[in-house]
Each structure stands twice: as structure tokens, then as C-alpha cells.
C-alpha positions as CSV (number, residue, x, y, z in Angstrom):
1,X,-6.2,-29.4,-16.4
2,X,-9.6,-29.1,-15.4
3,X,-10.9,-26.9,-12.7
4,X,-12.5,-28.6,-9.6
5,X,-14.2,-26.2,-6.9
6,X,-14.5,-28.3,-3.7
7,X,-16.8,-27.0,-0.8
8,X,-16.0,-28.2,2.4
9,X,-17.5,-26.7,5.2
10,X,-19.5,-23.6,5.2
11,X,-19.2,-20.7,7.5
12,X,-16.8,-17.9,6.3
13,X,-15.6,-15.4,8.8
14,X,-14.4,-11.7,7.5
15,X,-11.1,-11.5,8.0
16,X,-11.3,-7.4,9.6
17,X,-8.1,-5.3,9.6
18,X,-8.1,-2.6,12.3
19,X,-7.9,1.1,11.1
20,X,-6.0,3.7,12.8
21,X,-8.1,6.9,14.1
22,X,-7.3,10.0,13.6
23,X,-8.3,13.8,14.3
24,X,-8.8,15.5,10.9
25,X,-10.2,19.2,10.1
26,X,-12.9,17.3,7.6
27,X,-14.9,20.5,6.7
28,X,-12.7,21.4,4.0
29,X,-13.1,18.3,1.8
30,X,-16.8,17.9,2.4
31,X,-16.9,21.6,0.7
32,X,-14.6,20.5,-2.0
33,X,-16.5,17.2,-2.9
34,X,-19.9,19.2,-3.1
35,X,-18.0,21.6,-5.3
36,X,-15.8,19.7,-7.3
37,X,-16.0,17.2,-10.5
38,X,-12.8,15.8,-9.2
39,X,-13.2,12.3,-7.6
40,X,-12.2,12.4,-3.7
41,X,-9.1,11.0,-2.8
42,X,-8.4,7.2,-2.4
43,X,-6.4,6.1,0.8
44,X,-6.2,3.0,-0.3
45,X,-3.4,0.6,-2.4
46,X,-4.7,1.8,-6.1
47,X,-3.8,-0.8,-9.2
48,X,-5.5,0.6,-11.6
49,X,-3.5,-1.5,-14.4
50,X,-4.3,-4.4,-12.8
51,X,-7.3,-7.2,-13.9
52,X,-7.2,-9.3,-10.8
53,X,-9.1,-12.8,-11.9
54,X,-10.0,-13.0,-8.4
55,X,-11.5,-10.6,-5.4
56,X,-9.2,-9.8,-2.3
57,X,-10.6,-9.9,0.9
58,X,-9.1,-6.3,1.5
59,X,-10.0,-3.6,4.4
60,X,-13.8,-3.3,5.2
61,X,-15.4,0.9,6.1
62,X,-14.2,1.2,9.3
63,X,-16.4,0.6,12.2
64,X,-16.5,4.1,13.8
65,X,-17.5,7.8,11.7
66,X,-15.1,10.6,11.7
67,X,-15.2,13.5,14.1
68,X,-17.6,16.2,12.8
69,X,-15.7,19.2,11.7
70,X,-15.3,22.7,13.2
71,X,-17.9,25.4,11.9
72,X,-16.8,27.1,8.7
73,X,-14.7,29.9,9.0
74,X,-15.6,33.8,8.2
75,X,-14.8,34.6,5.1
76,X,-11.7,36.8,5.2
77,X,-10.2,39.5,2.7
78,X,-7.2,37.7,2.5
79,X,-5.6,37.7,-1.0
80,X,-5.8,34.4,-3.0
81,X,-3.8,34.0,-6.5
82,X,-6.4,34.7,-9.4
83,X,-4.9,31.3,-11.2
84,X,-6.9,29.5,-8.1
85,X,-9.8,29.3,-6.3
86,X,-9.8,29.8,-2.1
87,X,-13.6,29.3,-0.9
88,X,-14.2,32.0,1.5
89,X,-15.8,29.8,4.2
90,X,-13.0,27.5,3.8
91,X,-10.0,30.2,3.4
92,X,-7.3,27.2,4.3
93,X,-7.8,25.5,1.0
94,X,-6.7,26.8,-2.0
95,X,-7.8,24.8,-5.4
96,X,-5.5,25.6,-8.0
97,X,-5.9,21.9,-10.3
98,X,-7.0,21.1,-13.5
99,X,-5.5,24.6,-14.8
100,X,-3.2,24.0,-17.8
101,X,-0.8,25.6,-14.9
102,X,3.1,25.9,-15.9
103,X,3.9,26.9,-12.5
104,X,3.4,27.7,-9.0
105,X,1.4,30.3,-7.7
106,X,2.3,31.7,-4.7
107,X,0.7,29.9,-2.0
108,X,-0.7,32.5,1.4
109,X,0.8,31.6,4.6
110,X,-2.9,30.9,6.2
111,X,-3.2,27.5,3.6
112,X,-3.4,24.2,5.3
113,X,-5.1,22.4,2.1
114,X,-3.2,23.3,-1.2
115,X,-4.0,21.4,-4.9
116,X,-1.9,22.1,-8.3
117,X,-2.9,18.1,-9.3
118,X,-3.7,17.5,-13.2
119,X,-2.0,20.7,-14.3
120,X,0.9,20.9,-16.4
121,X,4.0,21.9,-13.8
122,X,7.3,20.9,-14.4
123,X,9.4,22.7,-11.9
124,X,9.2,23.5,-8.4
125,X,11.5,26.4,-7.2
126,X,13.6,26.8,-4.4
127,X,11.5,28.7,-1.9
128,X,7.9,28.2,-2.8
129,X,6.8,27.1,0.2
130,X,8.7,28.9,2.5
131,X,5.4,31.2,3.0
132,X,3.4,28.5,3.8
133,X,4.6,27.0,6.6
134,X,1.3,25.9,8.2
135,X,0.2,23.2,5.4
136,X,-0.9,19.9,5.8
137,X,-2.1,18.7,2.6
138,X,-0.2,19.5,-0.5
139,X,-1.2,17.9,-4.1
140,X,1.2,17.7,-6.6
141,X,0.2,14.7,-8.6
142,X,-0.7,14.3,-12.3
143,X,2.4,17.2,-13.2
144,X,5.7,16.8,-15.3
145,X,7.4,17.4,-12.5
146,X,11.1,16.2,-12.8
147,X,13.9,15.3,-10.1
148,X,16.3,18.2,-11.4
149,X,13.9,20.8,-11.4
150,X,13.1,20.5,-7.8
151,X,14.7,22.6,-5.1
152,X,16.7,20.7,-3.2
153,X,15.2,21.9,0.4
154,X,12.0,22.4,-1.2
155,X,9.9,21.2,2.0
156,X,12.4,22.0,4.6
157,X,10.1,24.6,6.0
158,X,6.5,22.7,6.2
159,X,6.9,21.4,9.7
160,X,3.0,20.4,9.8
161,X,2.9,18.7,6.4
162,X,1.2,15.2,6.8
163,X,0.3,14.2,3.2
164,X,2.4,14.7,0.2
165,X,0.9,13.7,-3.1
166,X,3.7,13.7,-6.2
167,X,2.2,10.3,-7.7
168,X,2.5,10.6,-11.6
169,X,5.1,12.7,-12.3
170,X,8.9,12.1,-13.8
171,X,10.8,11.8,-10.4
172,X,14.1,9.9,-11.4
173,X,15.0,9.9,-7.1
174,X,13.2,9.8,-3.7
175,X,12.5,14.0,-3.0
176,X,14.9,14.3,0.0
177,X,14.7,16.0,2.7
178,X,11.0,15.2,3.4
179,X,8.9,16.8,6.8
180,X,9.1,14.5,9.8
181,X,6.1,14.8,10.2
182,X,4.8,13.3,7.2
183,X,1.7,10.3,7.8
184,X,1.2,9.4,3.6
185,X,3.9,9.5,1.3
186,X,2.4,9.2,-2.3
187,X,5.3,8.4,-5.3
188,X,3.6,5.7,-7.0
189,X,3.8,5.7,-11.4
190,X,7.2,7.6,-11.4
191,X,10.7,6.8,-12.8
192,X,12.6,6.2,-9.4
193,X,15.2,3.9,-9.4
194,X,16.7,3.5,-6.0
195,X,15.8,4.3,-2.7
196,X,18.8,5.0,-0.6
197,X,19.3,4.0,3.4
198,X,18.8,7.6,4.4
199,X,15.8,9.0,2.1
200,X,12.7,7.9,4.5
201,X,15.3,8.8,7.9
202,X,13.4,10.3,10.7
203,X,9.6,9.8,9.0
204,X,8.4,8.4,12.3
205,X,4.8,9.6,12.0
206,X,4.6,7.7,8.1
207,X,2.3,5.1,8.0
208,X,1.3,4.8,4.5
209,X,4.1,4.3,1.7
210,X,3.2,4.3,-2.0
211,X,6.1,3.6,-4.7
212,X,4.4,1.0,-7.0
213,X,4.5,1.6,-10.6
214,X,8.3,2.7,-10.1
215,X,11.9,1.3,-11.5
216,X,13.1,0.5,-8.2
217,X,15.8,-2.1,-7.9
218,X,16.9,-1.5,-4.2
219,X,15.3,-1.0,-1.3
220,X,17.9,-1.2,1.2
221,X,17.2,-1.0,4.9
222,X,15.3,2.2,4.4
223,X,11.8,1.1,5.8
224,X,13.3,0.3,8.7
225,X,13.4,3.1,11.0
226,X,9.9,4.0,9.9
227,X,8.2,2.8,13.7
228,X,4.8,4.1,12.5
229,X,4.6,2.5,9.0
230,X,1.5,0.6,8.6
231,X,1.3,0.0,4.7
232,X,4.0,-0.8,2.2
233,X,3.5,-0.4,-1.2
234,X,6.3,-1.7,-3.7
235,X,4.6,-3.2,-6.4
236,X,5.3,-3.4,-10.2
237,X,8.9,-2.1,-9.6
238,X,12.4,-4.2,-10.4
239,X,13.2,-5.8,-7.2
240,X,15.4,-8.8,-7.1
241,X,15.5,-9.2,-3.0
242,X,13.1,-8.1,-0.4
243,X,13.6,-4.7,1.4
244,X,15.7,-5.4,4.6
245,X,14.4,-5.2,7.9
246,X,10.6,-4.7,7.7
247,X,9.0,-2.2,10.5
248,X,7.5,-3.9,14.1
249,X,4.0,-1.7,12.8
250,X,3.7,-2.9,9.3
251,X,0.4,-4.6,8.6
252,X,0.0,-4.4,4.6
253,X,3.2,-5.4,2.0
254,X,2.4,-5.0,-1.5
255,X,5.5,-6.6,-3.4
256,X,3.6,-8.4,-6.4
257,X,5.2,-7.7,-10.1
258,X,8.6,-7.9,-8.9
259,X,11.9,-10.3,-9.6
260,X,12.0,-11.4,-6.1
261,X,13.3,-14.9,-5.9
262,X,14.1,-15.8,-2.4
263,X,13.0,-14.8,1.2
264,X,15.2,-14.8,4.4
265,X,14.0,-17.4,7.2
266,X,12.1,-15.8,10.0
267,X,11.7,-12.7,7.4
268,X,8.0,-11.8,8.1
269,X,7.9,-12.5,12.0
270,X,9.6,-9.3,13.1
271,X,6.7,-7.5,12.0
272,X,3.9,-9.1,14.6
273,X,1.2,-7.5,13.3
274,X,1.3,-8.3,9.2
275,X,-1.7,-9.5,8.4
276,X,-1.8,-8.9,4.4
277,X,1.0,-10.3,2.2
278,X,0.8,-9.6,-1.4
279,X,3.9,-11.4,-3.5
280,X,2.1,-12.6,-6.5
281,X,3.8,-12.4,-10.0
282,X,7.3,-12.8,-9.1
283,X,10.5,-15.6,-9.6
284,X,9.9,-17.6,-6.2
285,X,11.0,-20.9,-5.9
286,X,11.0,-23.5,-3.0
287,X,14.7,-23.6,-3.1
288,X,14.7,-19.9,-2.4
289,X,12.3,-20.2,0.7
290,X,13.2,-21.7,4.2
291,X,11.0,-24.4,5.6
292,X,8.8,-21.3,7.7
293,X,9.4,-18.9,5.5
294,X,5.3,-17.9,5.9
295,X,4.7,-19.5,9.2
296,X,3.7,-16.3,10.4
297,X,0.7,-16.7,13.3
298,X,-0.7,-13.1,12.5
299,X,-0.8,-13.5,8.4
300,X,-4.2,-13.9,7.3
301,X,-3.9,-13.6,3.8
302,X,-0.7,-14.6,1.3
303,X,-0.8,-13.9,-2.3
304,X,1.8,-16.5,-3.8
305,X,0.5,-17.1,-7.3
306,X,2.2,-16.5,-10.8
307,X,5.4,-17.8,-9.1
308,X,7.5,-21.2,-9.5
309,X,6.7,-23.1,-6.7
310,X,6.7,-26.6,-6.7
311,X,5.4,-27.3,-3.2
312,X,2.8,-25.9,-0.5
313,X,5.1,-23.8,1.3
314,X,4.1,-24.8,5.5
315,X,1.6,-21.4,6.2
316,X,0.3,-21.0,9.6
317,X,-3.4,-22.5,11.1
318,X,-4.5,-19.0,11.6
319,X,-3.8,-18.0,7.7
320,X,-7.3,-17.7,6.3
321,X,-6.7,-16.5,2.3
322,X,-4.2,-18.6,0.5
323,X,-3.7,-17.5,-3.6
324,X,-1.1,-20.1,-5.2
325,X,-2.5,-20.2,-9.3
326,X,-0.4,-19.9,-11.7
327,X,2.3,-21.9,-10.0
328,X,4.3,-25.5,-10.9
329,X,2.9,-27.3,-8.0
330,X,2.1,-31.1,-8.6
331,X,1.3,-32.1,-4.9
332,X,-1.2,-31.8,-2.5
333,X,0.6,-31.4,1.0
334,X,-1.8,-31.6,4.4
335,X,1.4,-31.3,6.2
336,X,1.5,-27.7,4.7
337,X,-1.4,-26.6,6.7
338,X,-1.7,-28.8,9.4
339,X,1.1,-30.9,11.3
340,X,-1.2,-33.0,13.5
341,X,-4.4,-33.6,12.0
342,X,-7.0,-34.3,14.6
343,X,-10.4,-33.3,16.4
344,X,-8.7,-30.0,18.0
345,X,-6.2,-29.7,15.2
346,X,-7.5,-27.7,12.2
347,X,-6.6,-24.7,9.7
348,X,-8.6,-21.7,10.1
349,X,-8.5,-21.3,6.0
350,X,-11.3,-20.5,4.4
351,X,-10.2,-20.0,0.5
352,X,-7.3,-22.0,-1.2
353,X,-6.5,-21.4,-5.0
354,X,-4.4,-23.8,-6.4
355,X,-5.7,-23.8,-9.9
356,X,-3.5,-23.2,-12.8
357,X,-0.9,-25.6,-11.6
358,X,-0.1,-29.7,-12.3
359,X,-2.3,-31.1,-9.8
360,X,-4.4,-34.1,-10.6
361,X,-7.9,-34.3,-10.0
362,X,-8.2,-36.4,-7.6
363,X,-5.0,-35.1,-5.7
364,X,-6.8,-33.9,-2.2
365,X,-6.2,-36.6,-0.2
366,X,-9.2,-38.0,2.2
367,X,-8.1,-36.0,5.6
368,X,-7.9,-32.6,3.9
369,X,-11.9,-32.6,5.2
370,X,-10.4,-32.6,8.8
371,X,-7.8,-30.3,8.7
372,X,-9.0,-27.9,6.4
373,X,-12.7,-28.0,7.8
374,X,-13.4,-24.0,7.7
375,X,-12.4,-23.6,3.9
376,X,-15.3,-23.1,2.2
377,X,-13.8,-23.0,-1.5
378,X,-10.7,-25.1,-2.3
379,X,-10.0,-24.4,-6.3
380,X,-7.7,-27.4,-8.0
């Protein structure tokens, strides 16, 4: 198959995904970044094993600057565990990371930000955080924590916890119950196989859920009640069907590297804010899709590469980036992009990838420039 790049019309207008603002106390983070050699957290989806041959137009930097943090607190004589570091100017932060710890030290009640990542912790005993009820940020990633050695109500008293990092551990089950105050939950790179329907119940403040690189085969309707969810990363799992009932607030959905072969009709239309959908490396066929499955006016970027599609699915004229490489498509159908082709009706598509399919070199129809007049790249 020959690859041909057809430049139709210049003028790419970048898609921008709005960010949600937060009022955060960032003084402690600024201190940590200056003092520590560890890299800062990345709140965006990470795909460490992925070596994508193309670049996604993902989120730009926020347009607004972060609110200035408060003045550093005065030094305090309150106790700090000898295994950890409690900076005198930021007494609400405790750093116990990368110290070969096999247990959880005592957490003083004043702490809001606690770091236990990059240790050898296997057990978290019941009541470990009962004294630290002011915790807002808890980092436990890159340890060896197992589900059967966690207290059953370990997080029950953390009524203010907003961010919980437990990625890169040995969890086989979802931690439960979780604080209703959570805004970010990081559980990627574990061994979780199932997400019960009530596992995320009550988390109405949750905006970001990271569950990639697990063994999840069933999600049920566990996402349905997450009224504030903006990002759901369920990639690199064993899902054979899409989760039931997407939240109305969802903007980013990542389902690549699963075994999904069918999608219900109007599945994406229940999320009118949905902008980015990744479903590459699944088992999608045209028989498993309805005519208008992806014809959702909100979606700006759609990745269906490396599936088993034989035809280009119908998409909205608002779509800007469409990735279909590595399928079995053998025809270039303009009706997938424009139901009517004239001066007033055209697609907003800017990038179209069709390489690695069965389309012939001369398959682009003569009316393509009129329908795809805003496209800058079409690869066949």
C-alpha cells in the first residue's frame, strides 16, 4: 500500500479544551519542587508504555495563572516522625518518600499533604490515618501495597481528602469506602480486575479517574453517578464492552487497548461536553456500530485506529481530528463526513489518517476538496 499525503486546504485552527479552575494552596508544592530531586506530579493522562506513531492535539497549558499561595507559616515545634522531613516553613507537609520504608510512620494531626511514594510499604493498618483528619493530598504510589493488607475503613475519617495516589502497587480490588471529598483518584498500574457498581458511589466531586494498566473486565454502571467527572482513563485493560452510562460532565474518555467490539447507539450523546475519545487497539467492526454512533456534535478528536473497521463511520461535521489508520477500510466515502456537499455545507475536519488500510491510491473522490475544505492533512 502506498502512502500519499494530500494537502487540501491550509489553516489549522487548534482545538482547545477548557480547564477547570482550582483554588489550591501551592506554597508547599513550590517548596518541594525546589528542595526535592523527584519530578512533580503530572495530572494529565500518562502512557509510559505507549510509543504512538502520531501526535495527539491534547490539552494546551491553562490560559490563566494559578492563584498565589499564602505566606509560609512560621516554624513550629510540633513533632515530625524521624523517618520523614517536615519543612519548618510548611508545617502541613510531610515528606517520607524514597526512604525504603516498610511501614507507615505516625502522621501528626496538622498534616494536609503527605508523601509515602517510592518505598517498600506492603501494609496499611486500620486507623493509620485516624489522627490526620485534615489530609487533602495522600501519595502512596510506587509501593507494594496489597488489597488484603489494607484496613477496611482506612480512609473513613479523611473527610477533606481531595487527591489519592495509589498507582503502581499490587492492589487487586478497588479501595472502599473512599472519601466523598475526592477530586482525583489514581489507581493505574495495579492488578484490579473488577469495578463493582457501588465502588465509586457518592464521589460526586471526583473530576479525574485513572484506572489504566489493570486487568479490569467489567465496569458496569460505576461511572454513572460521578456528576463532576471530566476525565476517565480506562485504557490498557480487558474490557469487552464500554461502561454503562457515561456522566453528563465527561470531556475525555480513554478506552484504547481493550477488547471492545460493539458500542450502543447514541452512547456518546449522553455526554454533551465530550471532546476527546480514544478507542484505538480494540476489536471494533462496522457490524458492532450503529449508523450514528460517532455522529456526536461535541467530539473534536476521535481515535479509532487499529481496529477492524471496513468502512469509515459517519462522524459529525464538527469533528477536527480523525485517526483511522491500521483498519481494513477499502473505500473513501465522502458521505461519512458530509451528508450534503455544497458551498455552505462542509466538514471542519483538519487531520484525517487512513494509512495502513486497503484504500487504493486514487480512491479520493473528486468532491473531497469541497467537503473537506478545512483539512490540512489526509494520509492514505
